[in-house]
mmCIF file of the N, C-alpha and C atoms, coordinates in Angstrom:
data_MODEL
# 
_entry.id   MODEL 
# 
loop_
_atom_site.group_PDB 
_atom_site.id 
_atom_site.type_symbol 
_atom_site.label_atom_id 
_atom_site.label_alt_id 
_atom_site.label_comp_id 
_atom_site.label_asym_id 
_atom_site.label_entity_id 
_atom_site.label_seq_id 
_atom_site.pdbx_PDB_ins_code 
_atom_site.Cartn_x 
_atom_site.Cartn_y 
_atom_site.Cartn_z 
_atom_site.occupancy 
_atom_site.B_iso_or_equiv 
_atom_site.pdbx_formal_charge 
_atom_site.auth_seq_id 
_atom_site.auth_comp_id 
_atom_site.auth_asym_id 
_atom_site.auth_atom_id 
_atom_site.pdbx_PDB_model_num 
ATOM 1   N N  . MET A 1 1  ? -4.444  -0.749  16.653 1.00 0.00 ? 1  MET A N  1 
ATOM 2   C CA . MET A 1 1  ? -4.464  -1.190  15.264 1.00 0.00 ? 1  MET A CA 1 
ATOM 3   C C  . MET A 1 1  ? -3.462  -0.401  14.437 1.00 0.00 ? 1  MET A C  1 
ATOM 4   N N  . LEU A 1 2  ? -2.949  0.676   14.931 1.00 0.00 ? 2  LEU A N  1 
ATOM 5   C CA . LEU A 1 2  ? -2.061  1.535   14.162 1.00 0.00 ? 2  LEU A CA 1 
ATOM 6   C C  . LEU A 1 2  ? -0.602  1.520   14.755 1.00 0.00 ? 2  LEU A C  1 
ATOM 7   N N  . HIS A 1 3  ? -0.284  0.363   15.403 1.00 0.00 ? 3  HIS A N  1 
ATOM 8   C CA . HIS A 1 3  ? 0.974   0.282   16.128 1.00 0.00 ? 3  HIS A CA 1 
ATOM 9   C C  . HIS A 1 3  ? 2.210   0.465   15.273 1.00 0.00 ? 3  HIS A C  1 
ATOM 10  N N  . ASP A 1 4  ? 2.140   0.110   13.984 1.00 0.00 ? 4  ASP A N  1 
ATOM 11  C CA . ASP A 1 4  ? 3.317   0.263   13.140 1.00 0.00 ? 4  ASP A CA 1 
ATOM 12  C C  . ASP A 1 4  ? 3.218   1.390   12.088 1.00 0.00 ? 4  ASP A C  1 
ATOM 13  N N  . ALA A 1 5  ? 2.201   2.263   12.256 1.00 0.00 ? 5  ALA A N  1 
ATOM 14  C CA . ALA A 1 5  ? 2.062   3.382   11.364 1.00 0.00 ? 5  ALA A CA 1 
ATOM 15  C C  . ALA A 1 5  ? 2.880   4.580   11.982 1.00 0.00 ? 5  ALA A C  1 
ATOM 16  N N  . PRO A 1 6  ? 3.394   5.458   11.114 1.00 0.00 ? 6  PRO A N  1 
ATOM 17  C CA . PRO A 1 6  ? 3.997   6.653   11.652 1.00 0.00 ? 6  PRO A CA 1 
ATOM 18  C C  . PRO A 1 6  ? 3.047   7.443   12.488 1.00 0.00 ? 6  PRO A C  1 
ATOM 19  N N  . ALA A 1 7  ? 3.568   8.046   13.595 1.00 0.00 ? 7  ALA A N  1 
ATOM 20  C CA . ALA A 1 7  ? 2.686   8.692   14.601 1.00 0.00 ? 7  ALA A CA 1 
ATOM 21  C C  . ALA A 1 7  ? 1.799   9.808   13.948 1.00 0.00 ? 7  ALA A C  1 
ATOM 22  N N  . ASP A 1 8  ? 2.325   10.548  13.036 1.00 0.00 ? 8  ASP A N  1 
ATOM 23  C CA . ASP A 1 8  ? 1.557   11.605  12.386 1.00 0.00 ? 8  ASP A CA 1 
ATOM 24  C C  . ASP A 1 8  ? 0.410   11.036  11.527 1.00 0.00 ? 8  ASP A C  1 
ATOM 25  N N  . LEU A 1 9  ? 0.691   9.931   10.832 1.00 0.00 ? 9  LEU A N  1 
ATOM 26  C CA . LEU A 1 9  ? -0.325  9.316   9.993  1.00 0.00 ? 9  LEU A CA 1 
ATOM 27  C C  . LEU A 1 9  ? -1.400  8.665   10.866 1.00 0.00 ? 9  LEU A C  1 
ATOM 28  N N  . ALA A 1 10 ? -0.977  8.019   11.975 1.00 0.00 ? 10 ALA A N  1 
ATOM 29  C CA . ALA A 1 10 ? -1.980  7.426   12.911 1.00 0.00 ? 10 ALA A CA 1 
ATOM 30  C C  . ALA A 1 10 ? -2.851  8.516   13.531 1.00 0.00 ? 10 ALA A C  1 
ATOM 31  N N  . ALA A 1 11 ? -2.265  9.611   13.928 1.00 0.00 ? 11 ALA A N  1 
ATOM 32  C CA . ALA A 1 11 ? -3.088  10.694  14.502 1.00 0.00 ? 11 ALA A CA 1 
ATOM 33  C C  . ALA A 1 11 ? -4.049  11.266  13.492 1.00 0.00 ? 11 ALA A C  1 
ATOM 34  N N  . GLU A 1 12 ? -3.627  11.398  12.239 1.00 0.00 ? 12 GLU A N  1 
ATOM 35  C CA . GLU A 1 12 ? -4.501  11.902  11.173 1.00 0.00 ? 12 GLU A CA 1 
ATOM 36  C C  . GLU A 1 12 ? -5.664  10.973  10.995 1.00 0.00 ? 12 GLU A C  1 
ATOM 37  N N  . PHE A 1 13 ? -5.394  9.668   10.914 1.00 0.00 ? 13 PHE A N  1 
ATOM 38  C CA . PHE A 1 13 ? -6.453  8.689   10.738 1.00 0.00 ? 13 PHE A CA 1 
ATOM 39  C C  . PHE A 1 13 ? -7.496  8.767   11.858 1.00 0.00 ? 13 PHE A C  1 
ATOM 40  N N  . VAL A 1 14 ? -6.973  8.772   13.089 1.00 0.00 ? 14 VAL A N  1 
ATOM 41  C CA . VAL A 1 14 ? -7.903  8.802   14.251 1.00 0.00 ? 14 VAL A CA 1 
ATOM 42  C C  . VAL A 1 14 ? -8.720  10.063  14.181 1.00 0.00 ? 14 VAL A C  1 
ATOM 43  N N  . ALA A 1 15 ? -8.132  11.228  13.922 1.00 0.00 ? 15 ALA A N  1 
ATOM 44  C CA . ALA A 1 15 ? -8.882  12.506  13.901 1.00 0.00 ? 15 ALA A CA 1 
ATOM 45  C C  . ALA A 1 15 ? -9.895  12.532  12.811 1.00 0.00 ? 15 ALA A C  1 
ATOM 46  N N  . GLU A 1 16 ? -9.644  11.911  11.665 1.00 0.00 ? 16 GLU A N  1 
ATOM 47  C CA . GLU A 1 16 ? -10.512 12.079  10.532 1.00 0.00 ? 16 GLU A CA 1 
ATOM 48  C C  . GLU A 1 16 ? -11.453 10.898  10.199 1.00 0.00 ? 16 GLU A C  1 
ATOM 49  N N  . HIS A 1 17 ? -11.089 9.714   10.673 1.00 0.00 ? 17 HIS A N  1 
ATOM 50  C CA . HIS A 1 17 ? -11.799 8.512   10.256 1.00 0.00 ? 17 HIS A CA 1 
ATOM 51  C C  . HIS A 1 17 ? -12.364 7.580   11.328 1.00 0.00 ? 17 HIS A C  1 
ATOM 52  N N  . GLN A 1 18 ? -11.887 7.692   12.524 1.00 0.00 ? 18 GLN A N  1 
ATOM 53  C CA . GLN A 1 18 ? -12.317 6.786   13.587 1.00 0.00 ? 18 GLN A CA 1 
ATOM 54  C C  . GLN A 1 18 ? -13.806 6.997   13.883 1.00 0.00 ? 18 GLN A C  1 
ATOM 55  N N  . ARG A 1 19 ? -14.536 5.925   14.027 1.00 0.00 ? 19 ARG A N  1 
ATOM 56  C CA . ARG A 1 19 ? -15.941 6.031   14.357 1.00 0.00 ? 19 ARG A CA 1 
ATOM 57  C C  . ARG A 1 19 ? -16.215 5.057   15.536 1.00 0.00 ? 19 ARG A C  1 
ATOM 58  N N  . ASN A 1 20 ? -17.249 5.304   16.286 1.00 0.00 ? 20 ASN A N  1 
ATOM 59  C CA . ASN A 1 20 ? -17.630 4.453   17.429 1.00 0.00 ? 20 ASN A CA 1 
ATOM 60  C C  . ASN A 1 20 ? -18.246 3.152   16.883 1.00 0.00 ? 20 ASN A C  1 
ATOM 61  N N  . GLN A 1 21 ? -17.976 2.081   17.529 1.00 0.00 ? 21 GLN A N  1 
ATOM 62  C CA . GLN A 1 21 ? -18.573 0.787   17.201 1.00 0.00 ? 21 GLN A CA 1 
ATOM 63  C C  . GLN A 1 21 ? -20.058 0.809   17.497 1.00 0.00 ? 21 GLN A C  1 
ATOM 64  N N  . ALA A 1 22 ? -20.853 0.344   16.586 1.00 0.00 ? 22 ALA A N  1 
ATOM 65  C CA . ALA A 1 22 ? -22.297 0.202   16.805 1.00 0.00 ? 22 ALA A CA 1 
ATOM 66  C C  . ALA A 1 22 ? -22.526 -0.783  17.916 1.00 0.00 ? 22 ALA A C  1 
ATOM 67  N N  . PRO A 1 23 ? -23.477 -0.530  18.872 1.00 0.00 ? 23 PRO A N  1 
ATOM 68  C CA . PRO A 1 23 ? -23.707 -1.451  20.003 1.00 0.00 ? 23 PRO A CA 1 
ATOM 69  C C  . PRO A 1 23 ? -24.431 -2.705  19.612 1.00 0.00 ? 23 PRO A C  1 
ATOM 70  N N  . THR A 1 24 ? -25.048 -2.773  18.413 1.00 0.00 ? 24 THR A N  1 
ATOM 71  C CA . THR A 1 24 ? -25.886 -3.943  18.089 1.00 0.00 ? 24 THR A CA 1 
ATOM 72  C C  . THR A 1 24 ? -25.169 -5.268  18.152 1.00 0.00 ? 24 THR A C  1 
ATOM 73  N N  . PRO A 1 25 ? -23.966 -5.372  17.595 1.00 0.00 ? 25 PRO A N  1 
ATOM 74  C CA . PRO A 1 25 ? -23.301 -6.718  17.594 1.00 0.00 ? 25 PRO A CA 1 
ATOM 75  C C  . PRO A 1 25 ? -23.041 -7.224  19.017 1.00 0.00 ? 25 PRO A C  1 
ATOM 76  N N  . PHE A 1 26 ? -22.936 -6.259  19.997 1.00 0.00 ? 26 PHE A N  1 
ATOM 77  C CA . PHE A 1 26 ? -22.630 -6.697  21.394 1.00 0.00 ? 26 PHE A CA 1 
ATOM 78  C C  . PHE A 1 26 ? -23.847 -6.744  22.239 1.00 0.00 ? 26 PHE A C  1 
ATOM 79  N N  . GLY A 1 27 ? -24.989 -6.284  21.772 1.00 0.00 ? 27 GLY A N  1 
ATOM 80  C CA . GLY A 1 27 ? -26.202 -6.147  22.587 1.00 0.00 ? 27 GLY A CA 1 
ATOM 81  C C  . GLY A 1 27 ? -27.327 -7.039  22.178 1.00 0.00 ? 27 GLY A C  1 
ATOM 82  N N  . LYS A 1 28 ? -27.251 -7.671  21.006 1.00 0.00 ? 28 LYS A N  1 
ATOM 83  C CA . LYS A 1 28 ? -28.350 -8.518  20.513 1.00 0.00 ? 28 LYS A CA 1 
ATOM 84  C C  . LYS A 1 28 ? -27.752 -9.880  20.145 1.00 0.00 ? 28 LYS A C  1 
ATOM 85  N N  . PRO A 1 29 ? -28.482 -10.977 20.422 1.00 0.00 ? 29 PRO A N  1 
ATOM 86  C CA . PRO A 1 29 ? -27.974 -12.302 20.081 1.00 0.00 ? 29 PRO A CA 1 
ATOM 87  C C  . PRO A 1 29 ? -28.073 -12.492 18.540 1.00 0.00 ? 29 PRO A C  1 
ATOM 88  N N  . TRP A 1 30 ? -27.236 -13.337 18.010 1.00 0.00 ? 30 TRP A N  1 
ATOM 89  C CA . TRP A 1 30 ? -27.326 -13.717 16.584 1.00 0.00 ? 30 TRP A CA 1 
ATOM 90  C C  . TRP A 1 30 ? -28.674 -14.282 16.275 1.00 0.00 ? 30 TRP A C  1 
ATOM 91  N N  . PRO A 1 31 ? -29.389 -13.828 15.258 1.00 0.00 ? 31 PRO A N  1 
ATOM 92  C CA . PRO A 1 31 ? -30.806 -14.198 15.049 1.00 0.00 ? 31 PRO A CA 1 
ATOM 93  C C  . PRO A 1 31 ? -30.976 -15.572 14.368 1.00 0.00 ? 31 PRO A C  1 
ATOM 94  N N  . LEU A 1 32 ? -29.969 -16.124 13.845 1.00 0.00 ? 32 LEU A N  1 
ATOM 95  C CA . LEU A 1 32 ? -30.134 -17.473 13.159 1.00 0.00 ? 32 LEU A CA 1 
ATOM 96  C C  . LEU A 1 32 ? -29.548 -18.578 13.963 1.00 0.00 ? 32 LEU A C  1 
ATOM 97  N N  . ASP A 1 33 ? -30.096 -19.777 13.695 1.00 0.00 ? 33 ASP A N  1 
ATOM 98  C CA . ASP A 1 33 ? -29.638 -20.985 14.413 1.00 0.00 ? 33 ASP A CA 1 
ATOM 99  C C  . ASP A 1 33 ? -28.252 -21.470 13.879 1.00 0.00 ? 33 ASP A C  1 
ATOM 100 N N  . ALA A 1 34 ? -27.921 -21.134 12.653 1.00 0.00 ? 34 ALA A N  1 
ATOM 101 C CA . ALA A 1 34 ? -26.692 -21.620 12.021 1.00 0.00 ? 34 ALA A CA 1 
ATOM 102 C C  . ALA A 1 34 ? -26.311 -20.660 10.945 1.00 0.00 ? 34 ALA A C  1 
ATOM 103 N N  . TRP A 1 35 ? -24.996 -20.708 10.540 1.00 0.00 ? 35 TRP A N  1 
ATOM 104 C CA . TRP A 1 35 ? -24.529 -19.944 9.428  1.00 0.00 ? 35 TRP A CA 1 
ATOM 105 C C  . TRP A 1 35 ? -25.208 -20.430 8.143  1.00 0.00 ? 35 TRP A C  1 
ATOM 106 N N  . SER A 1 36 ? -25.360 -19.543 7.178  1.00 0.00 ? 36 SER A N  1 
ATOM 107 C CA . SER A 1 36 ? -25.858 -19.913 5.863  1.00 0.00 ? 36 SER A CA 1 
ATOM 108 C C  . SER A 1 36 ? -24.975 -21.000 5.260  1.00 0.00 ? 36 SER A C  1 
ATOM 109 N N  . ASN A 1 37 ? -25.521 -21.814 4.419  1.00 0.00 ? 37 ASN A N  1 
ATOM 110 C CA . ASN A 1 37 ? -24.781 -22.892 3.765  1.00 0.00 ? 37 ASN A CA 1 
ATOM 111 C C  . ASN A 1 37 ? -24.137 -22.368 2.500  1.00 0.00 ? 37 ASN A C  1 
ATOM 112 N N  . VAL A 1 38 ? -23.088 -21.600 2.680  1.00 0.00 ? 38 VAL A N  1 
ATOM 113 C CA . VAL A 1 38 ? -22.353 -20.991 1.614  1.00 0.00 ? 38 VAL A CA 1 
ATOM 114 C C  . VAL A 1 38 ? -20.840 -21.189 1.876  1.00 0.00 ? 38 VAL A C  1 
ATOM 115 N N  . PRO A 1 39 ? -20.021 -21.292 0.843  1.00 0.00 ? 39 PRO A N  1 
ATOM 116 C CA . PRO A 1 39 ? -18.594 -21.452 1.115  1.00 0.00 ? 39 PRO A CA 1 
ATOM 117 C C  . PRO A 1 39 ? -18.092 -20.214 1.877  1.00 0.00 ? 39 PRO A C  1 
ATOM 118 N N  . THR A 1 40 ? -17.239 -20.482 2.894  1.00 0.00 ? 40 THR A N  1 
ATOM 119 C CA . THR A 1 40 ? -16.664 -19.423 3.727  1.00 0.00 ? 40 THR A CA 1 
ATOM 120 C C  . THR A 1 40 ? -15.161 -19.543 3.742  1.00 0.00 ? 40 THR A C  1 
ATOM 121 N N  . ARG A 1 41 ? -14.486 -18.436 3.578  1.00 0.00 ? 41 ARG A N  1 
ATOM 122 C CA . ARG A 1 41 ? -13.027 -18.375 3.663  1.00 0.00 ? 41 ARG A CA 1 
ATOM 123 C C  . ARG A 1 41 ? -12.597 -17.278 4.624  1.00 0.00 ? 41 ARG A C  1 
ATOM 124 N N  . PHE A 1 42 ? -11.397 -17.395 5.069  1.00 0.00 ? 42 PHE A N  1 
ATOM 125 C CA . PHE A 1 42 ? -10.842 -16.405 5.962  1.00 0.00 ? 42 PHE A CA 1 
ATOM 126 C C  . PHE A 1 42 ? -9.501  -15.940 5.485  1.00 0.00 ? 42 PHE A C  1 
ATOM 127 N N  . LEU A 1 43 ? -9.322  -14.648 5.389  1.00 0.00 ? 43 LEU A N  1 
ATOM 128 C CA . LEU A 1 43 ? -8.058  -14.038 4.956  1.00 0.00 ? 43 LEU A CA 1 
ATOM 129 C C  . LEU A 1 43 ? -7.324  -13.543 6.236  1.00 0.00 ? 43 LEU A C  1 
ATOM 130 N N  . LEU A 1 44 ? -6.159  -14.115 6.507  1.00 0.00 ? 44 LEU A N  1 
ATOM 131 C CA . LEU A 1 44 ? -5.413  -13.829 7.691  1.00 0.00 ? 44 LEU A CA 1 
ATOM 132 C C  . LEU A 1 44 ? -4.209  -12.931 7.311  1.00 0.00 ? 44 LEU A C  1 
ATOM 133 N N  . SER A 1 45 ? -4.105  -11.789 8.072  1.00 0.00 ? 45 SER A N  1 
ATOM 134 C CA . SER A 1 45 ? -2.956  -10.919 7.884  1.00 0.00 ? 45 SER A CA 1 
ATOM 135 C C  . SER A 1 45 ? -1.825  -11.445 8.806  1.00 0.00 ? 45 SER A C  1 
ATOM 136 N N  . SER A 1 46 ? -0.753  -11.930 8.129  1.00 0.00 ? 46 SER A N  1 
ATOM 137 C CA . SER A 1 46 ? 0.274   -12.635 8.895  1.00 0.00 ? 46 SER A CA 1 
ATOM 138 C C  . SER A 1 46 ? 1.078   -11.813 9.840  1.00 0.00 ? 46 SER A C  1 
ATOM 139 N N  . ASP A 1 47 ? 1.027   -10.485 9.745  1.00 0.00 ? 47 ASP A N  1 
ATOM 140 C CA . ASP A 1 47 ? 1.720   -9.572  10.666 1.00 0.00 ? 47 ASP A CA 1 
ATOM 141 C C  . ASP A 1 47 ? 0.815   -8.861  11.626 1.00 0.00 ? 47 ASP A C  1 
ATOM 142 N N  . ASP A 1 48 ? -0.426  -9.358  11.798 1.00 0.00 ? 48 ASP A N  1 
ATOM 143 C CA . ASP A 1 48 ? -1.385  -8.724  12.667 1.00 0.00 ? 48 ASP A CA 1 
ATOM 144 C C  . ASP A 1 48 ? -0.906  -8.656  14.088 1.00 0.00 ? 48 ASP A C  1 
ATOM 145 N N  . GLY A 1 49 ? -0.824  -7.437  14.676 1.00 0.00 ? 49 GLY A N  1 
ATOM 146 C CA . GLY A 1 49 ? -0.408  -7.307  16.077 1.00 0.00 ? 49 GLY A CA 1 
ATOM 147 C C  . GLY A 1 49 ? -1.558  -7.278  17.019 1.00 0.00 ? 49 GLY A C  1 
ATOM 148 N N  . PHE A 1 50 ? -2.800  -7.236  16.529 1.00 0.00 ? 50 PHE A N  1 
ATOM 149 C CA . PHE A 1 50 ? -3.999  -7.198  17.363 1.00 0.00 ? 50 PHE A CA 1 
ATOM 150 C C  . PHE A 1 50 ? -4.553  -8.581  17.637 1.00 0.00 ? 50 PHE A C  1 
ATOM 151 N N  . PHE A 1 51 ? -4.728  -9.426  16.577 1.00 0.00 ? 51 PHE A N  1 
ATOM 152 C CA . PHE A 1 51 ? -5.128  -10.799 16.691 1.00 0.00 ? 51 PHE A CA 1 
ATOM 153 C C  . PHE A 1 51 ? -3.950  -11.620 16.184 1.00 0.00 ? 51 PHE A C  1 
ATOM 154 N N  . PRO A 1 52 ? -3.161  -12.191 17.092 1.00 0.00 ? 52 PRO A N  1 
ATOM 155 C CA . PRO A 1 52 ? -1.983  -12.921 16.699 1.00 0.00 ? 52 PRO A CA 1 
ATOM 156 C C  . PRO A 1 52 ? -2.346  -14.063 15.710 1.00 0.00 ? 52 PRO A C  1 
ATOM 157 N N  . PRO A 1 53 ? -1.539  -14.217 14.614 1.00 0.00 ? 53 PRO A N  1 
ATOM 158 C CA . PRO A 1 53 ? -1.858  -15.174 13.571 1.00 0.00 ? 53 PRO A CA 1 
ATOM 159 C C  . PRO A 1 53 ? -2.053  -16.615 14.100 1.00 0.00 ? 53 PRO A C  1 
ATOM 160 N N  . GLU A 1 54 ? -1.245  -17.061 15.034 1.00 0.00 ? 54 GLU A N  1 
ATOM 161 C CA . GLU A 1 54 ? -1.418  -18.434 15.578 1.00 0.00 ? 54 GLU A CA 1 
ATOM 162 C C  . GLU A 1 54 ? -2.776  -18.604 16.200 1.00 0.00 ? 54 GLU A C  1 
ATOM 163 N N  . PHE A 1 55 ? -3.204  -17.574 16.943 1.00 0.00 ? 55 PHE A N  1 
ATOM 164 C CA . PHE A 1 55 ? -4.555  -17.606 17.589 1.00 0.00 ? 55 PHE A CA 1 
ATOM 165 C C  . PHE A 1 55 ? -5.588  -17.696 16.473 1.00 0.00 ? 55 PHE A C  1 
ATOM 166 N N  . MET A 1 56 ? -5.463  -16.861 15.444 1.00 0.00 ? 56 MET A N  1 
ATOM 167 C CA . MET A 1 56 ? -6.498  -16.860 14.387 1.00 0.00 ? 56 MET A CA 1 
ATOM 168 C C  . MET A 1 56 ? -6.538  -18.171 13.569 1.00 0.00 ? 56 MET A C  1 
ATOM 169 N N  . ARG A 1 57 ? -5.349  -18.738 13.386 1.00 0.00 ? 57 ARG A N  1 
ATOM 170 C CA . ARG A 1 57 ? -5.265  -20.065 12.715 1.00 0.00 ? 57 ARG A CA 1 
ATOM 171 C C  . ARG A 1 57 ? -6.141  -21.113 13.522 1.00 0.00 ? 57 ARG A C  1 
ATOM 172 N N  . THR A 1 58 ? -5.882  -21.047 14.817 1.00 0.00 ? 58 THR A N  1 
ATOM 173 C CA . THR A 1 58 ? -6.707  -21.976 15.664 1.00 0.00 ? 58 THR A CA 1 
ATOM 174 C C  . THR A 1 58 ? -8.153  -21.717 15.646 1.00 0.00 ? 58 THR A C  1 
ATOM 175 N N  . MET A 1 59 ? -8.569  -20.473 15.681 1.00 0.00 ? 59 MET A N  1 
ATOM 176 C CA . MET A 1 59 ? -9.977  -20.091 15.638 1.00 0.00 ? 59 MET A CA 1 
ATOM 177 C C  . MET A 1 59 ? -10.644 -20.511 14.357 1.00 0.00 ? 59 MET A C  1 
ATOM 178 N N  . VAL A 1 60 ? -9.914  -20.282 13.212 1.00 0.00 ? 60 VAL A N  1 
ATOM 179 C CA . VAL A 1 60 ? -10.454 -20.621 11.900 1.00 0.00 ? 60 VAL A CA 1 
ATOM 180 C C  . VAL A 1 60 ? -10.633 -22.139 11.823 1.00 0.00 ? 60 VAL A C  1 
ATOM 181 N N  . ALA A 1 61 ? -9.611  -22.878 12.286 1.00 0.00 ? 61 ALA A N  1 
ATOM 182 C CA . ALA A 1 61 ? -9.713  -24.343 12.223 1.00 0.00 ? 61 ALA A CA 1 
ATOM 183 C C  . ALA A 1 61 ? -10.901 -24.855 13.034 1.00 0.00 ? 61 ALA A C  1 
ATOM 184 N N  . GLU A 1 62 ? -11.051 -24.313 14.283 1.00 0.00 ? 62 GLU A N  1 
ATOM 185 C CA . GLU A 1 62 ? -12.128 -24.794 15.177 1.00 0.00 ? 62 GLU A CA 1 
ATOM 186 C C  . GLU A 1 62 ? -13.483 -24.357 14.730 1.00 0.00 ? 62 GLU A C  1 
ATOM 187 N N  . HIS A 1 63 ? -13.605 -23.148 14.227 1.00 0.00 ? 63 HIS A N  1 
ATOM 188 C CA . HIS A 1 63 ? -14.990 -22.624 13.934 1.00 0.00 ? 63 HIS A CA 1 
ATOM 189 C C  . HIS A 1 63 ? -15.399 -22.705 12.459 1.00 0.00 ? 63 HIS A C  1 
ATOM 190 N N  . LEU A 1 64 ? -14.418 -22.750 11.578 1.00 0.00 ? 64 LEU A N  1 
ATOM 191 C CA . LEU A 1 64 ? -14.789 -22.917 10.113 1.00 0.00 ? 64 LEU A CA 1 
ATOM 192 C C  . LEU A 1 64 ? -14.391 -24.222 9.587  1.00 0.00 ? 64 LEU A C  1 
ATOM 193 N N  . GLY A 1 65 ? -13.534 -24.982 10.289 1.00 0.00 ? 65 GLY A N  1 
ATOM 194 C CA . GLY A 1 65 ? -13.083 -26.291 9.820  1.00 0.00 ? 65 GLY A CA 1 
ATOM 195 C C  . GLY A 1 65 ? -12.172 -26.192 8.610  1.00 0.00 ? 65 GLY A C  1 
ATOM 196 N N  . SER A 1 66 ? -11.411 -25.105 8.515  1.00 0.00 ? 66 SER A N  1 
ATOM 197 C CA . SER A 1 66 ? -10.529 -24.928 7.376  1.00 0.00 ? 66 SER A CA 1 
ATOM 198 C C  . SER A 1 66 ? -9.261  -24.187 7.797  1.00 0.00 ? 66 SER A C  1 
ATOM 199 N N  . ARG A 1 67 ? -8.394  -24.017 6.811  1.00 0.00 ? 67 ARG A N  1 
ATOM 200 C CA . ARG A 1 67 ? -7.149  -23.210 7.017  1.00 0.00 ? 67 ARG A CA 1 
ATOM 201 C C  . ARG A 1 67 ? -7.363  -21.879 6.387  1.00 0.00 ? 67 ARG A C  1 
ATOM 202 N N  . PRO A 1 68 ? -6.867  -20.803 7.006  1.00 0.00 ? 68 PRO A N  1 
ATOM 203 C CA . PRO A 1 68 ? -7.016  -19.500 6.381  1.00 0.00 ? 68 PRO A CA 1 
ATOM 204 C C  . PRO A 1 68 ? -6.109  -19.268 5.212  1.00 0.00 ? 68 PRO A C  1 
ATOM 205 N N  . ASP A 1 69 ? -6.557  -18.421 4.293  1.00 0.00 ? 69 ASP A N  1 
ATOM 206 C CA . ASP A 1 69 ? -5.637  -17.924 3.282  1.00 0.00 ? 69 ASP A CA 1 
ATOM 207 C C  . ASP A 1 69 ? -4.830  -16.821 4.003  1.00 0.00 ? 69 ASP A C  1 
ATOM 208 N N  . GLU A 1 70 ? -3.560  -16.728 3.712  1.00 0.00 ? 70 GLU A N  1 
ATOM 209 C CA . GLU A 1 70 ? -2.723  -15.751 4.413  1.00 0.00 ? 70 GLU A CA 1 
ATOM 210 C C  . GLU A 1 70 ? -2.018  -14.778 3.430  1.00 0.00 ? 70 GLU A C  1 
ATOM 211 N N  . MET A 1 71 ? -1.802  -13.552 3.916  1.00 0.00 ? 71 MET A N  1 
ATOM 212 C CA . MET A 1 71 ? -1.067  -12.577 3.125  1.00 0.00 ? 71 MET A CA 1 
ATOM 213 C C  . MET A 1 71 ? -0.314  -11.671 4.136  1.00 0.00 ? 71 MET A C  1 
ATOM 214 N N  . PRO A 1 72 ? 0.787   -11.098 3.679  1.00 0.00 ? 72 PRO A N  1 
ATOM 215 C CA . PRO A 1 72 ? 1.510   -10.177 4.607  1.00 0.00 ? 72 PRO A CA 1 
ATOM 216 C C  . PRO A 1 72 ? 0.595   -8.916  4.867  1.00 0.00 ? 72 PRO A C  1 
ATOM 217 N N  . GLY A 1 73 ? 0.787   -8.376  6.009  1.00 0.00 ? 73 GLY A N  1 
ATOM 218 C CA . GLY A 1 73 ? 0.057   -7.175  6.393  1.00 0.00 ? 73 GLY A CA 1 
ATOM 219 C C  . GLY A 1 73 ? -0.354  -7.255  7.807  1.00 0.00 ? 73 GLY A C  1 
ATOM 220 N N  . ASP A 1 74 ? -0.856  -6.081  8.300  1.00 0.00 ? 74 ASP A N  1 
ATOM 221 C CA . ASP A 1 74 ? -1.299  -6.055  9.737  1.00 0.00 ? 74 ASP A CA 1 
ATOM 222 C C  . ASP A 1 74 ? -2.784  -5.786  9.778  1.00 0.00 ? 74 ASP A C  1 
ATOM 223 N N  . HIS A 1 75 ? -3.269  -5.592  10.989 1.00 0.00 ? 75 HIS A N  1 
ATOM 224 C CA . HIS A 1 75 ? -4.684  -5.430  11.210 1.00 0.00 ? 75 HIS A CA 1 
ATOM 225 C C  . HIS A 1 75 ? -5.213  -4.208  10.432 1.00 0.00 ? 75 HIS A C  1 
# 
């Protein structure tokens, strides 16, 4: 996720801020039968090197039935 950050800044971030991912999202099934009935939008970072924008456009269309809002930036 820090592929385009200066090496010293990336190292500082990892040393001071990186945390382990909680296991719950990967270990327990989603408890609801469906998403809540509320408007949902997706903000896509058009320079993301982790989730390619074209892949995310497809996922948003297939899963949310909409087009993402886009802005410059990375992951």
